[in-house]
Structures are given as structure tokens and as C-alpha cells.
C-alpha positions as CSV (number, residue, x, y, z in Angstrom):
1,M,-25.3,131.0,126.6
2,K,-22.8,130.5,123.8
3,P,-22.3,127.0,122.4
4,L,-19.4,125.1,123.9
5,E,-17.3,125.3,120.7
6,Q,-17.5,129.1,120.7
7,Q,-16.6,129.4,124.4
8,V,-13.6,127.1,123.9
9,T,-12.5,129.1,120.8
10,S,-12.8,132.4,122.6
11,L,-10.5,131.1,125.3
12,R,-8.0,130.1,122.7
13,L,-8.2,126.4,123.5
14,H,-7.9,125.3,119.9
15,D,-6.7,121.7,120.5
16,M,-9.3,121.2,123.1
17,E,-11.9,122.4,120.5
18,R,-10.5,120.0,117.8
19,R,-10.6,117.1,120.2
20,W,-14.2,117.9,121.2
21,K,-15.3,118.1,117.6
22,A,-13.7,114.7,117.0
23,L,-15.6,113.2,120.0
24,V,-18.8,114.7,118.7
25,E,-18.3,113.4,115.1
26,T,-17.6,109.9,116.4
27,R,-20.4,110.2,118.9
28,R,-18.1,109.2,121.7
29,Q,-18.9,112.2,123.9
30,H,-21.9,110.3,125.3
31,E,-19.8,107.3,126.3
32,L,-17.6,109.4,128.6
33,T,-18.2,110.6,132.1
34,L,-17.7,114.3,132.9
35,N,-14.4,113.5,134.6
36,E,-13.1,111.3,131.7
37,G,-14.1,114.0,129.1
38,L,-12.5,116.8,131.0
39,E,-9.3,114.7,131.5
40,I,-9.1,114.0,127.8
41,L,-9.6,117.6,126.8
42,L,-7.2,118.9,129.4
43,Q,-4.5,116.4,128.4
44,V,-4.7,117.5,124.8
45,E,-4.4,121.2,125.8
46,Q,-1.4,120.5,128.1
47,Q,0.3,118.5,125.4
48,D,-0.2,121.3,122.9
49,R,1.2,123.9,125.3
50,K,4.3,121.8,126.1
51,L,4.9,121.3,122.3
52,S,4.5,125.1,121.7
53,D,7.0,125.8,124.5
54,L,9.4,123.3,123.1
55,N,9.0,124.7,119.5
56,G,9.6,128.2,120.8
57,F,12.7,127.1,122.6
58,I,14.1,125.3,119.5
59,N,13.3,128.3,117.2
60,R,14.9,130.9,119.5
61,P,17.9,132.6,118.0
62,V,21.3,131.7,119.4
63,F,23.7,134.4,120.0
64,V,27.4,133.5,120.1
65,I,29.7,135.7,122.1
66,R,33.1,136.0,120.6
67,P,36.2,137.6,122.1
68,P,37.0,141.0,120.7
69,S,39.3,141.1,117.8
70,K,42.9,142.4,118.4
71,G,42.6,145.2,115.9
72,F,40.0,147.2,117.9
């Protein structure tokens, strides 16, 4: 079986991977229950997706419809 980090990366859950690495580095992963850990990781991923959606909306081009000119 692949290590957890590889599985999360292959699923494109990059923020979840970063948060997991931070928990491992600070040795906090052992302080959390399974439910608490999953809740933290899922919240991070949800926040990232909402932010990505918002950024995509902000960066979309805006098309202005103007009335046709009289000469044509």
C-alpha cells in the first residue's frame, strides 16, 4: 500500500497533504482522534476549493454588450 502522502497527492488533495505534513512535523497527529483529524483535513480541502472557485469567478473575463453603432 502506498504511503498516505502519495495517496493524497495522487487524488489531487494538495492542501490536505500540506496540512497532514504540518501535523506530522509538529507531532500533533497522535493527539487527534480519527474524527478530529479527518474533520481538520476535510475543512482545509473545502476551504481551498471555495477559494479556487472564488478566484476563478473573479478572474473570468467580463464581456460588455454594446448597442450596434449607427453606421453599420
